[in-house]
C-alpha positions in Angstrom: 398.7 346.8 105.9 402.0 346.9 104.0 400.9 344.8 101.0 397.2 344.5 100.8 396.0 347.9 101.9 398.9 349.8 100.3 398.2 348.1 96.9 394.4 348.6 97.3 394.9 352.3 97.8 397.4 352.5 94.9 395.0 350.6 92.6 397.6 347.9 92.0 396.1 344.4 91.3 396.8 341.6 93.7 398.6 338.4 92.8 395.4 336.5 93.5 392.0 338.0 92.6 389.4 338.5 95.3 391.7 337.7 98.2 390.0 340.3 100.4 386.5 341.3 99.3 385.2 344.8 99.5 382.2 345.2 101.8 380.5 348.2 103.3 381.1 347.6 107.0 379.7 351.1 107.8 376.4 350.8 106.0 372.9 349.5 106.3 373.6 345.7 106.5 373.5 344.1 109.9 376.8 342.7 111.4 375.3 339.2 111.6 374.3 339.3 107.9 377.8 340.3 106.8 379.2 337.5 109.0 376.8 334.9 107.6 376.8 336.0 104.0 380.6 335.8 103.9 381.1 332.3 105.4 381.6 333.4 109.0 379.3 330.6 110.3 381.8 328.0 108.8 384.8 329.4 110.6 386.5 328.0 113.7 386.7 329.9 117.0 390.0 331.8 116.2 389.4 332.4 112.5 388.6 335.8 111.0 387.0 337.4 108.0 388.9 340.2 106.2 387.3 343.1 104.2 388.2 346.3 102.5 385.8 349.1 103.4 385.7 352.8 102.8 385.6 355.2 105.7 382.6 357.5 105.8 382.8 360.9 107.3 380.5 361.7 110.2 377.9 364.4 109.7 379.2 367.9 110.0 382.8 368.9 109.5 386.0 367.6 110.7 387.9 364.3 110.5 385.5 362.1 112.6 384.3 358.9 111.0 380.8 357.4 111.2 381.1 353.7 112.2 377.4 352.7 112.2 376.5 349.3 110.9 372.9 348.4 110.3 371.0 349.2 113.6 374.2 349.0 115.6 377.6 350.7 115.8 381.3 349.8 116.1 382.4 351.3 119.5 386.1 352.1 119.8 388.1 350.2 122.4 391.6 351.5 121.7 393.0 354.8 120.7 395.1 353.2 118.0 398.4 351.5 117.8 401.2 352.0 115.3 401.9 349.3 112.7 405.5 349.2 111.8 407.3 347.8 108.7 409.1 344.7 110.0 412.2 345.5 107.9 412.6 349.3 108.2 410.7 349.7 111.6 409.0 352.8 109.9 405.4 353.4 110.9 403.3 352.4 107.9 399.8 352.4 109.5 397.6 352.2 112.5 395.5 349.6 114.1 392.3 350.2 116.2 390.0 347.7 117.9 386.2 348.0 117.9 383.4 346.0 119.5 379.9 345.8 118.0 377.1 347.4 120.1 373.4 347.3 119.3 370.7 348.8 121.5 367.9 347.5 119.2 369.2 343.9 119.6 371.1 344.0 122.9 371.7 340.2 122.7 374.0 340.9 119.8 376.1 343.5 121.5 379.6 342.3 121.9 379.1 339.4 119.4 381.8 340.7 117.0 385.2 342.3 117.3 386.7 344.4 114.5 390.3 345.4 114.0 390.6 348.3 111.6 393.9 348.9 109.8 394.7 352.2 108.1 397.6 353.6 106.3 399.8 356.3 107.8 399.1 359.7 106.2 402.8 359.7 105.0 402.0 356.5 103.0 398.8 358.0 101.6 400.7 361.2 100.5 403.3 359.0 98.7 400.6 357.2 96.9 398.6 360.4 96.1 401.7 362.0 94.6 402.1 359.2 92.0 400.5 359.8 88.6 398.4 356.6 88.7 396.8 357.4 92.0 393.0 357.5 92.5 392.1 360.1 95.2 389.0 358.3 96.6 391.0 355.1 97.2 392.8 356.7 100.1 389.7 356.3 102.2 390.1 352.5 102.3 390.9 350.5 105.4 391.2 346.8 105.8 389.2 345.2 108.6 389.5 341.9 110.4 386.2 340.7 111.9 386.0 338.0 114.5 383.0 336.4 116.2 383.4 337.0 120.0 382.5 333.6 121.4 383.9 334.5 124.9 381.8 337.6 125.5 380.2 338.2 128.8 376.4 338.2 128.8 374.7 341.0 130.7 371.2 339.5 130.6 369.9 336.0 130.8 368.9 334.7 127.4 365.9 332.8 129.0 364.4 335.9 130.7 361.8 337.8 128.6 361.8 340.7 131.1 365.5 341.6 130.5 366.1 341.6 134.3 369.6 340.8 135.1 370.0 337.9 137.6 373.0 336.2 139.0 373.6 332.5 138.2 373.2 331.5 141.8 369.9 333.3 142.1 368.6 331.5 139.0 369.7 328.1 140.4 367.9 328.8 143.7 364.7 329.9 141.8 364.8 326.7 139.6 365.2 324.4 142.7 362.2 325.9 144.5 
């Protein structure tokens, strides 16, 4: 948050180009396609993809944000935690955890976890008061996306009916 997001919002170039790509995580592309198109299928279990994305206001007025993605949505799991500067202990941003949910493709629900990092409004005000600021860049967040290999399955993959069965009941049925 302190280096990458702050400099992205300021419009300052990074030391290394394309360190974190910009992807619309709240758009029409499916989560699985974002994961696969950006090398996610080549990652180990505890490796993540990072993206810059712009927040999109929800319909209507207010400060709510639309977090739809393709035919699914990012469902909030935490209210948000403070991110502090390690040197000054000042709050520089916030961190929220989301889980992917999809009613159209329920087998994909829970497949991805996203951590969204945003700047503290004080940081954004500092940036916006500078002469080189670009107002729309304040809407950026940096997101860490991880494949959730340990998710709990609600339905059996082998059942076409979608009826939930316990493992012991499936074993009894197979042995009969």
